[in-house]
C-alpha positions, 0 to 999 in steps of 0.5 A: 158235951155242952151245946156250944161252938165246939159241938158245931165245929166237930159236927162240921168237921164230921160232915166235911170228913164224909164229903172228903171221902165222897169226893176223893179221887184216890184211896188215900184221900178216901182213907183221910176223909174217914179218919177226919170223920172218926176223929171229929166224932169221938169228942161228940161221943165222950162226956164227963157226966156219963161214964157209959158214953166215955166207955162207948167212945173208947170202944168205938175209937178202938174198932174204927182205928183197927178198921182204918189201919187195916184199910190203909194196910190193904191200900198200900199193899195193893199199891205196892203189888200193882204199882197203881191202885186201879179198880180191877174186878178181882174177886180176891182183892175186892173181898179183902179190901172191902172187909175193913169197910164192912167192919166200919158199918157193922155188917155181920160177922163184924157186928159185935161192937155196935149194940154195946157202943150204941147202948151208952150213947145219947139219942142224937149220937145214936142217930149219927152212928146209925145213919151219917157215919155209914154214908162214906163207908157204904159209898166206898163199898159200892166201888168195890162190891161184886156179887160173890160167895163172900158178900152173899154170906155177909148179906145173909149173916147180917140179915139173920143176926139182925133179925134174931139179935133183937129178940132178947133185948129190953133196950130200945137202943140195942133193938135199933142197932140190931135192926140197923144190922138187918138193914145193912143186909138189905143195903148190900143186896140193893148195892149189887143191883145198882147204885140208885137202888141203895141210895133210895133205900138208905134215904128212906131208912134215914127218914124212918130212923130219924122219926123214931129216934126223935120221938124217943128222945122227946119222950125220953125212952130207953127201955121197952118197959118205959113205953108201957105207961109213960105215953098213955096221955099222949096218944098221937105221939104214941101212934106216930112212934109205933107207925114209924117203928112198923115203917122201919120194920117194913110193914107193907102200907107204910113208906119203909116197905117201898124200897124192900118191895123194889129190891124183892122185885129185882131179886126175883128177876135175877133169880136170887130166890133163896136170898130173897126168902132169907131177907123177907123172913128176917125182916118179919123177925124185926117186925115181930119185936116191934109189934111186941112192944106195940101190942103190949103198950096199946092193948095190954098195959094201957091204963086209961080211965076214960076214953081220950080223943085222938087230938094232936098235941098243941105244942112245938112238936105238933107240926113234926108229928103231922108231917112224920105221920103223913110222910110215913103213911102216904109216902108209899102211895106217892112213890108208887105214883111217881114210878107209875108216871115215869 
């Protein structure tokens, strides 16, 4: 899609759809916001120049349309039965109404569409689908979520599938998609603990994934094999990219570990030991497939003839690289200091 006023219009209506869902005081209003958001995102996905993006747009539209229709059906059914859709903490109804919303954010076992859709998109659309498009459904899920066996099963399934699914992938987009499915498990766990916790998790996740996606779009990477030799001459870019990946996986010194640390502490206090073990082990799996790329690129296939100094590139991205590195590496120290002060 060309960079013109049409794109700005659709991006504006996409954000307005999210805001309508957030500000709605009825479930029909929230559904309307989701529909505006969907219908403004489809033209951004479709492209005449790329057959894969058109296919991805069609897949995305079908899945989201099924989820939206199911959500509308559930809302109308509950309205007819109870005459008014009040927020009862009913296990059965909440578990049923929450399913279409979980399909919208690609939580397991409704995750199958995300890797194939993401594979055909540009990096900018990947960022939108992995972050902005999840805001409204996650907020609506937080209204309904209660800690029962169904939700616990979905959390564990999302964590395990997100961890194992990225192993046999050579596409960086699919790896980020499976990593996103794994993070959904963490977000739903944080949502059980409290609203502020998953807000913080989502905010830090968005920072991490925006840095990773921006750097990949700058270097024009799509597959693991392209990382082996394409960024040998750009050492600072390479280190920023891999440190951002490790932060996204949740390695302790970096910013991405901070929300996981707090969630693990809350889970230990609430005696959710088995759930915590599953989430930690699957997080290690996601770290493994990031470390695999990093180790191969830096240690094995690095083909430099002379030692190159670690100098920041003198281009328009140097400020972004500096700020990204400092925020990711020093972010956990700053967050810990803030919590200690309060």
